[in-house]
Every structure is written in C-alpha cells, then in structure tokens.
C-alpha positions in Angstrom: 212.0 43.0 -130.5 212.7 41.7 -134.0 211.5 38.5 -134.7 213.2 36.6 -137.6 209.9 35.5 -139.7 212.2 33.0 -141.9 212.6 30.7 -139.1 210.6 27.5 -139.5 208.5 28.6 -136.6 204.9 26.6 -137.7 207.5 23.5 -138.0 208.6 24.3 -134.6 205.4 24.5 -133.1 204.3 21.0 -135.0 207.6 19.2 -133.4 207.5 20.3 -129.9 204.4 18.6 -128.9 205.5 15.5 -130.7 208.6 15.5 -128.9 206.4 15.7 -125.6 204.4 12.9 -126.3 207.5 10.9 -127.2 209.4 11.6 -123.9 205.9 10.6 -122.0 206.2 7.3 -123.9 209.7 6.8 -123.2 209.3 7.3 -119.3 210.6 4.5 -117.3 207.8 2.5 -115.2 209.7 4.5 -111.8 208.9 7.6 -113.5 205.3 7.7 -114.7 204.6 10.0 -111.8 206.1 12.7 -113.7 203.6 12.4 -116.6 201.7 15.4 -115.3 204.4 18.1 -115.0 206.2 16.9 -118.2 203.2 17.5 -120.2 202.1 20.6 -118.9 205.6 21.7 -119.0 205.5 20.9 -122.8 202.1 22.6 -123.4 203.2 25.9 -121.7 206.4 25.6 -123.7 204.2 25.5 -126.9 202.7 28.6 -125.3 205.8 30.5 -125.2 206.8 29.3 -128.9 203.1 30.4 -130.0 203.8 34.1 -128.4 207.0 34.1 -130.6 205.1 33.0 -133.7 202.7 35.5 -133.5 204.9 38.4 -133.1 206.6 37.3 -136.4 203.5 37.5 -138.2 202.9 40.7 -140.0 199.1 41.8 -139.1 198.8 44.4 -141.5 199.0 41.7 -144.3 196.9 39.2 -142.6 195.2 38.3 -145.9 198.4 36.9 -147.1 200.3 33.4 -146.1 203.0 34.1 -144.1 205.9 32.1 -142.0 205.8 30.1 -145.0 208.0 26.9 -145.7 207.9 24.5 -148.8 209.8 21.3 -149.1 209.5 18.6 -151.4 208.1 15.8 -149.9 206.6 13.0 -152.8 208.2 14.7 -155.6 206.4 11.9 -158.1 203.0 12.8 -156.9 203.9 16.6 -156.6 203.1 16.4 -153.0 204.6 19.3 -150.8 205.4 20.0 -147.1 203.9 23.5 -147.4 203.1 25.3 -144.2 201.8 29.0 -143.8 198.9 30.9 -142.0 197.0 33.9 -142.7 195.2 35.7 -140.0 192.4 33.0 -140.0 194.7 29.9 -139.3 197.1 32.1 -136.9 193.8 32.3 -134.6 192.7 28.9 -135.0 196.4 27.7 -134.3 196.7 30.1 -131.4 193.0 28.4 -130.0 194.5 24.7 -130.4 198.1 25.6 -128.5 196.1 27.6 -125.7 193.4 25.4 -124.9 195.8 22.1 -124.8 197.2 23.1 -121.1 193.9 24.1 -119.6 192.6 20.4 -120.8 196.0 18.9 -119.2 195.3 20.9 -116.1 191.8 19.7 -116.3 192.9 16.2 -116.5 195.0 16.3 -113.2 193.0 13.9 -111.4 191.2 12.2 -114.4 191.5 8.4 -115.7 191.2 6.9 -111.7 193.6 9.3 -110.1 191.3 10.8 -107.6 193.0 10.1 -104.5 196.4 11.4 -103.1 199.1 9.7 -105.2 201.2 6.8 -103.5 203.5 5.7 -106.1 205.1 2.7 -105.9 207.8 1.9 -108.6 206.3 -1.5 -110.1 202.7 -0.4 -109.1 201.3 2.8 -110.9 198.6 1.7 -113.0 196.7 4.8 -112.8 199.9 7.0 -113.7 200.5 4.8 -116.7 197.1 4.9 -118.0 197.0 8.7 -117.5 200.6 9.1 -118.8 199.0 7.5 -122.2 196.3 9.5 -122.4 198.6 13.0 -121.9 200.6 11.9 -124.6 197.7 11.3 -127.0 196.7 14.7 -126.1 200.2 16.0 -127.3 199.9 13.9 -130.3 196.5 16.0 -131.1 197.9 19.1 -130.7 200.6 18.1 -133.0 198.0 17.6 -135.9 195.9 20.3 -134.8 198.4 23.0 -135.4 199.7 21.1 -138.6 196.2 20.9 -140.6 195.6 24.8 -140.0 198.8 25.4 -141.5 198.7 23.1 -144.2 199.1 24.6 -147.7 199.4 21.4 -149.6 196.0 19.8 -150.1 197.6 16.3 -149.9 199.2 17.1 -146.8 195.8 18.4 -145.3 193.8 15.3 -146.3 196.9 13.1 -144.6 196.4 15.1 -141.7 192.5 15.2 -141.7 192.7 11.1 -141.8 195.5 10.8 -139.2 194.1 13.1 -136.5 191.3 10.7 -136.1 193.8 7.9 -134.4 194.5 9.9 -131.3 190.7 10.9 -131.0 189.8 7.4 -131.3 191.6 6.2 -128.4 190.9 8.7 -126.3 187.5 8.4 -126.6 187.1 4.5 -126.7 190.2 3.9 -124.2 189.8 6.7 -121.8 185.8 7.6 -122.0 183.3 6.7 -119.7 180.0 4.6 -120.0 179.6 1.0 -121.4 178.8 2.9 -124.8 182.3 4.7 -125.2 183.6 2.0 -127.8 180.4 2.3 -129.8 180.8 6.2 -129.8 184.8 5.8 -130.8 183.9 3.5 -133.6 180.6 5.7 -134.9 183.0 8.7 -134.7 185.5 6.6 -136.8 183.0 5.6 -139.3 181.6 8.7 -140.2 184.9 10.3 -140.4 186.4 7.7 -142.5 183.5 7.5 -144.9 183.8 11.5 -145.2 188.0 11.1 -145.8 187.4 8.6 -148.4 184.8 10.6 -150.6 187.4 13.8 -150.4 190.3 11.1 -151.3 188.7 10.6 -154.4 188.1 14.1 -154.8 191.9 15.2 -153.9 193.0 12.5 -156.7 190.3 14.2 -159.2 191.6 17.5 -158.3 195.2 16.7 -158.9 194.4 15.1 -162.2 192.3 18.1 -163.2 195.2 20.3 -161.8 198.5 21.9 -163.2 200.5 18.9 -162.2 204.1 19.1 -161.5 206.4 19.0 -158.2 204.1 21.2 -156.6 200.5 20.3 -157.8 199.2 19.9 -154.4 199.8 23.6 -153.3 196.9 25.5 -152.7 198.1 28.6 -154.6 198.6 26.5 -157.7 195.0 25.1 -157.8 193.3 28.6 -157.0 191.6 30.0 -159.9 191.8 26.7 -162.2 189.1 26.3 -164.8 186.7 23.3 -164.6 183.6 22.3 -166.6 180.7 22.9 -164.2 179.8 19.1 -163.4 183.3 18.3 -162.5 183.9 21.4 -160.3 180.5 20.5 -158.8 181.3 17.0 -158.0 184.8 18.0 -156.7 183.0 20.6 -154.2 180.8 18.1 -153.0 183.4 15.7 -152.3 185.1 18.0 -150.0 182.2 19.7 -148.5 180.8 16.3 -147.6 183.9 15.4 -145.6 183.9 19.0 -144.2 180.2 18.9 -143.2 180.7 15.7 -141.3 183.6 17.0 -139.4 182.1 20.3 -139.0 179.0 19.0 -137.8 176.4 19.9 -139.9 172.7 18.4 -140.3 171.9 15.7 -141.2 175.3 14.1 -140.8 176.1 15.3 -137.0 174.9 12.5 -135.2 178.2 11.3 -134.3 178.9 14.3 -132.0 176.3 13.8 -129.4 177.6 10.3 -128.7 181.2 10.8 -128.8 180.6 14.2 -126.2 178.8 12.0 -124.1 181.1 9.4 -123.5 184.4 11.2 -123.8 186.7 12.6 -121.2 185.5 16.2 -120.8 189.4 17.5 -122.2 188.7 15.1 -125.2 185.3 17.1 -125.8 186.9 20.4 -125.5 189.2 19.5 -128.1 187.4 17.5 -130.2 184.3 20.2 -130.2 186.4 23.4 -129.7 189.1 22.6 -132.1 188.4 19.4 -134.2 185.4 20.4 -135.6 186.6 23.6 -136.5 188.8 21.8 -139.2 185.2 21.3 -141.1 184.5 25.1 -141.3 188.0 26.1 -141.9 188.0 23.5 -144.9 184.9 25.1 -146.4 186.5 28.4 -145.7 189.9 27.8 -147.3 189.5 25.0 -149.9 185.8 25.0 -150.9 185.6 28.4 -151.6 188.7 29.5 -153.2 189.4 26.1 -155.6 185.5 25.7 -156.5 183.9 29.1 -156.6 181.4 28.7 -159.3 180.1 25.2 -157.3 180.3 27.5 -154.2 177.9 29.6 -155.7 175.6 26.8 -157.0 175.3 25.0 -153.6 175.1 27.7 -151.3 171.1 28.0 -151.4 170.9 24.4 -150.2 174.1 25.1 -147.8 172.1 28.0 -146.0 168.9 26.3 -145.7 170.5 23.0 -144.2 172.8 26.0 -141.9 169.4 27.5 -140.8 168.0 23.9 -139.9 171.1 23.0 -138.0 170.6 26.0 -135.8 166.7 25.4 -135.3 167.7 21.6 -135.0 170.9 21.7 -132.5 168.8 24.0 -130.2 165.4 22.4 -130.0 167.0 18.9 -129.2 169.5 20.7 -126.6 166.4 21.7 -125.3 165.3 18.0 -124.5 168.7 16.7 -123.3 169.0 15.0 -119.5 172.5 14.3 -120.1 174.5 17.4 -119.8 177.4 16.6 -122.1 175.0 15.8 -124.9 173.2 19.3 -124.2 176.5 21.1 -125.1 177.1 18.8 -128.0 173.8 19.5 -129.4 174.2 23.5 -128.7 177.4 23.1 -130.8 175.6 21.7 -133.7 173.6 24.9 -133.2 176.3 27.2 -133.3 178.0 25.6 -136.3 175.0 26.4 -138.0 175.6 30.2 -137.7 179.7 29.6 -139.1 178.7 27.6 -142.0 175.7 30.3 -142.6 178.2 33.1 -142.3 180.6 31.4 -144.5 178.1 30.6 -147.4 176.6 33.9 -147.3 179.6 35.2 -149.0 179.8 38.6 -147.4 182.7 40.1 -145.9 180.9 40.9 -142.8 179.5 37.4 -142.5 182.5 35.3 -143.4 184.7 37.4 -141.1 182.1 37.1 -138.8 182.0 33.2 -139.0 186.2 33.0 -139.1 185.8 35.1 -135.7 182.9 32.4 -134.7 185.3 29.7 -135.0 187.2 31.2 -132.4 184.9 32.4 -130.2 183.0 29.0 -130.1 186.2 27.2 -129.3 186.4 29.4 -126.1 182.8 29.2 -125.0 182.3 25.5 -125.5 185.9 24.9 -124.2 184.6 26.7 -121.2 181.2 24.9 -121.0 182.9 21.4 -121.5 185.4 22.2 -118.8 182.7 23.0 -116.3 180.5 20.3 -117.1 183.6 17.9 -115.9 183.9 19.6 -113.1 180.2 19.4 -112.3 180.0 15.9 -113.3 182.9 15.0 -110.7 180.7 16.7 -108.1 177.4 14.1 -108.4 176.9 11.9 -106.2 178.5 9.0 -107.7 181.4 11.1 -109.0 180.8 10.3 -112.8 176.6 11.1 -113.3 175.9 13.3 -116.3 172.1 13.3 -115.7 171.0 16.8 -114.8 168.2 15.4 -112.5 170.9 14.5 -110.3 171.9 17.9 -109.4 169.8 20.9 -107.8 170.2 24.1 -105.8 174.6 23.8 -106.3 174.6 28.0 -106.2 173.9 27.6 -102.4 177.1 25.4 -101.9 179.2 26.0 -104.9 178.9 29.7 -105.6 182.1 30.0 -107.8 181.3 27.1 -110.0 177.8 28.0 -110.4 179.1 31.5 -111.5 181.5 29.9 -114.2 178.6 27.8 -115.3 176.6 30.9 -115.5 179.1 32.8 -117.9 179.7 30.0 -120.0 176.1 29.4 -120.6 175.9 33.3 -121.2 178.6 33.1 -123.9 176.6 30.5 -125.8 173.5 32.3 -126.0 175.8 35.3 -127.2 175.0 37.7 -124.5 176.3 41.2 -125.4 179.8 41.9 -123.8 180.6 38.4 -124.4 183.1 37.4 -127.8 180.6 35.3 -129.1 177.9 38.1 -129.5 180.3 39.9 -131.6 180.6 37.3 -133.7 176.9 36.2 -134.1 175.9 39.7 -134.6 178.1 39.9 -137.6 177.4 36.4 -139.2 173.3 37.6 -138.6 173.9 41.4 -140.2 176.1 39.8 -143.0 173.9 37.4 -143.7 170.6 39.6 -143.9 172.6 41.4 -146.9 172.3 38.2 -149.0 169.1 36.2 -147.7 167.0 38.4 -145.1 164.9 35.3 -144.8 167.6 33.1 -143.4 168.9 35.9 -140.9 165.6 36.6 -139.4 164.8 32.3 -139.1 168.2 31.9 -138.0 168.1 34.7 -135.2 165.3 32.9 -133.6 168.0 30.4 -132.7 169.3 33.2 -130.2 165.5 32.7 -128.1 166.0 29.0 -128.2 169.4 29.3 -126.8 168.5 31.5 -123.8 166.2 28.8 -123.1 168.4 25.9 -122.7 170.9 27.8 -121.0 168.7 29.4 -118.3 166.6 26.3 -117.9 169.5 24.3 -117.4 171.1 26.6 -114.8 167.8 26.5 -113.1 167.6 22.8 -113.0 171.2 22.4 -111.7 171.8 25.4 -109.5 168.6 26.7 -108.3 165.9 25.5 -105.6 166.8 23.2 -102.3 170.0 21.5 -102.1 169.5 18.0 -102.6 170.8 16.1 -99.1 173.8 14.3 -100.7 174.9 17.2 -102.3 175.0 19.6 -99.1 178.9 19.1 -98.7 179.7 19.5 -102.1 183.4 21.7 -102.8 183.4 24.5 -104.7 186.3 24.9 -107.3 189.8 24.1 -106.4 192.6 26.5 -106.8 193.7 24.4 -109.9 190.4 24.2 -111.5 189.9 28.0 -111.2 193.3 28.2 -112.9 191.6 26.1 -115.9 188.6 28.2 -116.4 189.9 31.6 -115.7 191.9 32.1 -118.8 188.5 31.2 -121.0 186.3 33.6 -119.0 188.9 36.2 -119.4 189.3 35.5 -123.0 185.2 35.6 -123.6 185.3 39.3 -121.7 188.5 40.9 -123.7 187.6 39.7 -126.8 183.9 40.8 -126.4 184.8 44.5 -125.3 188.0 44.9 -127.3 187.8 42.1 -130.1 189.7 44.8 -132.5 193.0 43.0 -132.6 191.1 39.6 -133.5 188.8 41.4 -136.0 191.9 42.9 -137.6 193.2 39.2 -138.6 190.1 37.9 -140.0 188.9 41.5 -141.9 191.4 41.0 -145.3 191.3 36.9 -145.3 187.3 37.4 -145.3 187.6 40.2 -148.2 190.1 37.7 -149.8 187.8 34.6 -150.0 185.2 36.6 -151.0 186.6 38.1 -153.9 188.0 34.5 -154.8 184.4 33.6 -155.0 183.9 36.1 -157.9 182.4 38.8 -155.9 183.0 42.4 -154.6 183.8 42.2 -150.8 181.1 44.2 -149.7 178.1 43.4 -152.4 174.9 41.5 -151.4 174.3 38.7 -153.3 171.5 36.8 -154.7 172.1 34.2 -157.3 175.4 35.1 -159.1 175.8 31.4 -160.8 177.0 33.1 -164.0 179.5 35.5 -162.6 183.3 34.8 -163.1 185.4 34.3 -160.0 188.3 37.1 -159.6 191.4 35.4 -160.2 194.0 35.5 -157.2 195.2 33.4 -154.2 196.4 34.1 -150.5 200.0 33.6 -151.6 
C-alpha cells in the first residue's frame, strides 16, 4: 500500500484528539453517558491514523526529519508552525497515541462511576465529571503529539508550557486525597519556574541566531557559533527546564506528590510520556544546539544522573505508598536515560532513546496495575502497601500482571527494558567506566524494591477483608494486555525499534562533535561537526 508522505499526517494526529475533546465538551447533559464510548472511539481512531503515519515514514532514513510541514505563524518573530519526526520522535508519538486508549479504558469507572449506571437526563454529575476528565486526556494527547513533532523552538516552548494546564486540572480537580491541590500547585510551580528560565534562553537564542522569517527552526539554529559563556548560559537555561520535567535529582521532588494524588491514568501519561519531554529536549535541543556546552557540562550531569539512579532506588525501598514507590522508581530510571544521553556514545544514546519508550510501557503498566490494586483495597482507595497481603491466592491474574510489570522495572532479560538498560550501561562504560559500574548497582536495588513489594502485597496469609477480592475483569485485562505484549515483543525482537533509534543517535553524536563510536573522556576543545537532522 502506497501512502502519500506529503499529506499532513502529523497535523491530522494533532487535530483529531482536539476534535474529540470539543465533541465531549459539547455533549448536552442528556447525552453525557456517551462520553466514554466517544472518547474511546476518538482515541482508537487516532491509533488507526498513527498506523497510516508510521507506514508513510521511511525507516531507512530514520535519522532525518520526515513528514515535515512548515507554515509561517508569527512572521515578525520568525515563528513557524513546523512539524516533522525522526525515528525517536516517531516512537514517542507512537507511545503517546497507544497509551491514551488504555488510560481511557482504565478510567471507565473512575471519577465516582463505581456502580451500575442509572442515568437520569438532568442528574448525571458523575458522567459530567468523567466527561471533563476524558476531554482533558484528549487535549493532553494533542499536546503530546505536537511537542514530539515540533521543529520550531518557539512552538516547542509554547506547547511545553500549554500542556501544564490539562495536567494541573487532572491532578488538582480529579485526583484523590486532601493534598491533591497542593500536589497540583507544586507541579505547576516547578514546571513554570523551569519554563520561565527556558523562555529567557529561547529569546536569547533568537537574538543570537540568524533571525528572519524562520529564525526559530531547529535546523536554522543548529551549527551556530557562540562565545563560550553565552553558549553555556543558553544551555543551562534549556537544561534546567528539561531536568525539572525529566525529573532529575535534585529538582525531582514534585513528582512523588503528583503521582501519589493523581488518578492512576493521569500518572501513566505524566510519568510515562510527559516526563519524556525533558529527556527528549536534552537529546534534540541541548546537544545539537549547544554542543560545546553539552560537553562542558557532561561530567557534572553524569554525576547527577548516577545520583538519581541510586537516590530514586533507595527511596523507593522505603515507600509505604505504592504510587510514590512507582514515582521514585521513575526517578531512578530517568537517571539511566540522562546518563546514556550525556555519555555521547552512539550505543548509549540509542539505548537512552529506546529506554524512553520502554520506560513508558513499563511504568504505564505499573501505574495501571497499581490503580487496579488500589480499587480493590478494603476502603476502595487506600494506596498503603500495608493494607494488602496474600493477594496472589485470590487474584492470581492481577498478581502475575504486577509481577511482569515489576520485573520490567528491574530490567529482567527477555523484557524490553533489559535491552535499553544494557545498551546504556555498555555505551556509558566506553566514556566513564566508573559511572557505568556505580549505575549498575541500581539494578540490584531495583530487584530489592520490586521483589519486597511483591512479597508484602501478594504473598503470605490472606487478610480477612481481602478474601473476597475479585480478579481483573475482562476490561482490565484488555487494558493491561497490550503493555505486557509490548514488553515481551520489544524484549525478544527489538530490531524494528532499534532501527529507528540507531541512525538518530549517530547523527546526534556527530552534531556534538564526536565520531559515533568513539570513547570520549574530556574533549572540551573539539569542534562540532556541522550538520542537522533536516
């Protein structure tokens, strides 16, 4: 089947979720009970559109931006509506699109809909509430696709800030617990602070750049020469915003609070996809635009990445709240991603790119299963690990699914996370053996926090109040199954995905001024190689 690559496939992917959200908000009160099937229908239509988009992408040229669109937006400022994806961007767009229908399926009875529906035309507060939540999920999907496809730095910044709005309401308005608004405000303050610094850097970058009607295009900003101080300040402006988003130690503290109080589906998108904007920005903006500064800062960033790996794992060991535990495991995993990026080896950068996708699948499954578990607690909302025990005897499918998700978090061979983690560690060893060896201890800590948590929740005698707990329903199995299959398929046959990240990794390392397979120690005087993805 021949697919026309000149069609605006990425714009269609951006527009369809927005249309779905507007349809949900336009539903009359008599029809709000249709919110769930409509939201699921739009999200599945987006998956079909994604399949067509992937088919139009030339896998043999994954290191170049494809499916590109460029239109003037604000001519006086040189801002363009410019979209395009390389192999890494395509994988992250795919991750975003695939997770949304699973989140909608998991939220089928969230937000107060926990009983058989008896819909009265003028009294459907639960459905009205769920309608707003699902509309926000679709709006967030639009932003996720747009930011991973943005080729204009100003457009990237606008979306970077705009996507905070739906997440803020999804945590503060639809979360659980008395401190959910505190968690939402903390998330917003951290993100806005990083965004403000980034805005200053974006403006300064434009002043230093070529200007003109397309002065913010990434390909026009790549390869520019800056004096060392200016380049380092610009780099730090972007990097701080991305480190907060990632989240990287020590600017990570907003994440555990957000994950603890957000609905499980919100945490899936927040940690599984949105946080990848931070590492994606490091990979596609910090390194190509500021190669000298990237090499200058790399030793400190590698130390921070290793600290994040160990710190996140150690704090996960001590958590009593299962959602906070999963959040701290992500702090540890993001340390691996950042480590791979700033090791500047083709293998490590490719591994970090693949890790972004695998972490989204693994953590998405962990949060969803944790949400199913919370719904089965004695109170129906407890997230305390101590409130469970012996569940593998009464809910074996739930226990097995949790175990698969946990084993993916500790990168068990045969699961996709193992492939990306070993690539990062082996690649990093070529630059800094000490960093790779210390980081590898994070695998041991991961085994401890996963297996101990499983033991506390699922083994031992069954608590009396849990004896009648029901196993996963057919809907919940359909939600979890695609993620389990994804972990296994990408674990045993990762070749198709690795083909998409290998060439972009080589291009990125070359833009930093290094040969793709060279081991680097401290090359602050090397000159970057001219070039870009375009």
